[in-house]
N, C-alpha and C positions, 0 to 999 in steps of 0.2 A: 504494500500500500504506500502510495506516495505521500510524503509529509507535506502538509499545507504550509506555504510560506508564512512566516510570522511577520505580518506587517505592523509597523509602528508609525503613528502619525507624528508630525512636528507641528508646533504652533508657530504660525508665521509672525515674524517680528514687525512691528510698526515703528518707524523712526519718528513719525509725527502723526497725530490724529486730531482732527478738528470736529467737535461735536456741537459746539455752541457758536452761532453767528448772531451778532447783534444788529448789523445793518448791512444792506446792499444798496448802493445808490449809483445811478447813472443819470447824469443831467448836464445840461448846458447852462453855465452861469452867464450872467450879463458881463459885458466887457469891463464894467466898473464894480463888479461884486467884491465885497470885503467880508470875510468871516473872522470875527474877533478871537475865536479860539476856544479850546477846551482841553481837558485831560481826563483820562479814565484808565481803569485797571485792566485793560485788555488791548490787544494789538489792533492797529489800523494800517491799511495800505491805501495809498492814493496813486492813481495812474492817470496820466494826461493822454487822452485819446485824440485830442485835437487842440491846437493853440499852445499857449504857454501861460504859466502862473508863477507866483512868488509864494513860497511856503516858509512859514516860521516853524522851527523845531527847537523847543526851549528858547535859547537866546539867539540862535542863528537864523539868518534869512537866506533862503536857497532858491535860485531860479530853476524851474523845471520846464521842459519842452515836450512836444509830442513824442510818445514812445517811452517816456521815462516814468519810473515808479519809485516812490519813497515809502519806507516803512517807519511807522511811529511805534516805538515800544511802549509797554504799559506804563502809565503815569507820566508820560512825556507830554508836555504842553505843545500844542500845534495849532496853527492858524494858517489862513491863506488869503491871497488877494489876486484878482485878475490883473492883467498888465495894462488895462485901459485902452487897448487897441483891438483885440480880437476876443470874441466870446468863446471861452474854452469849454470843451467837453471833458468831463472828469468821471472816473469811477472811484468810489470809496467803498471799501469793505472792511468791516470791523469784526473781529473774531477772537475767541479764546484758544490759546494753545500753550501748554506748559512744557513742551518737549525741549530737552537740552539743546537740540540743533537750532532752535529759534534764536539763540544768542548770536548766531551768524548774521541774522537779519537786522540786528541793532545798528542804527546809523547808516544803513545801506541806501544808496541811490543807484538804480540800475536802469539799463535799457533792455526791455524784454525782447526775446527772439520770437520767431514765428510759432514755435510750439507753445510757448507761454501765452502768446496772443490768442491762439486757438482755445486753450483751456479757459482763459478769461472770457472770451466770447461765448463759449459753451455755458459757463456759469451764469452770465447775464441773460442768455436766452432762456435757460431753465428757471431763473428767478422770475422772469416775466410770466411764465406759465404757472408758477407755484404760488406767488404772493399777490394779493390784490392791493397791497400797500403801494402807492405810487413810488417808483424808483427814482423819479425826478424831483422829489421833495427832500432836500437835505436836512430838514428839521424834524422829520419823523424818526422816532427812536425805537420803534418796535415793528417787526414784520408780522403780517397777518396772512394766514394761509387761505386759499380758496377752500370751500367745503369739499370739493372733489378736484384732485390733481392727477396728473399723469403718473403712471406707475414708475416709482423709482426716482422721481424728480429731485427730491431733497438729497438723495444719495448721490445723484450726479453733481449737484451743487457742492456737496462735501468733497467728493473725490476730485472734481475739477480744481478746486482750491488747493487740495493736498498735492495733486499732480503738478500744478504750477509751481508751488513752493519747492517740491522735490527737484523739479527740473532746474530751477534757479540755483538750488544748493549744489546739485551735481555739476552744473556748468561753471560756477564761480567760487565755490568754497575751496580753500587750500587742500591739496592732496592729503596732507596730514590733518584730516578733519576731526581728529579726536579732541582738538582744542577749539571749542565753539565760541569762547569769549572773544569779543572784538579787541583788536590791537590798539584802537584809538581810545582816548579818554571818553567816558560815557556821555559827556555833553558836547562832543565835537563830531562833526561829520567829516569823512575823509575828502580830500581834494579830488582824488581819483574817482572816476565814474566807470562802471562796468558797461561796456558798449556791446551791442549786437546789431545785426542787420535790422533796419527799421521794418516793422511788420508791413505786409503788403496792403492790408485793409484796416480801417478803423474798426473798433468793437461794434459800433452801431451798424456798420455795413455787414459785419459777420453775423450779428445776432438777429438781424431781420431775415425772415424767410424769403 
């Protein structure tokens, strides 16, 4: 009699996991828009899909242009203003993640690549199908679900955000990525920016069917 193979499962490791999302916004500001700022105990990313803006992070003022993304770590004061010339399109996503690898994203300003642009567009498209909260109102602080949503829509939002962050980390983190703490002082952003090829399409073009 042949002995049956003794199978043993493994538990897949998760380097980061996001279960709580506080806000998802996609909107066009007026060219003279000014947001006085806030701070909170969770992460926030801001992406410029069109135009340019001026971001305040703690005491620093940082210009951002199309294709660039900035990460605000928990409890970091942040504000923004439009440049007075062009009405910018912005994506803002706030979420909770306590994974050690998130230290890499502290003080980061990056240019996203086409893969990351795809994940971000997928996230925005699913959010429009999932939440009736207007994504173009930056003052709304809670997402509200439709009573009936497409199967797996929230999971796609979760995995799209995770995949984008994983792709950024793989692309830009030092090879010796056991050290996640930033090399710059906590209140200073690096002069160097991580560049990538500018995405072919804006998120609004990608998210629209």
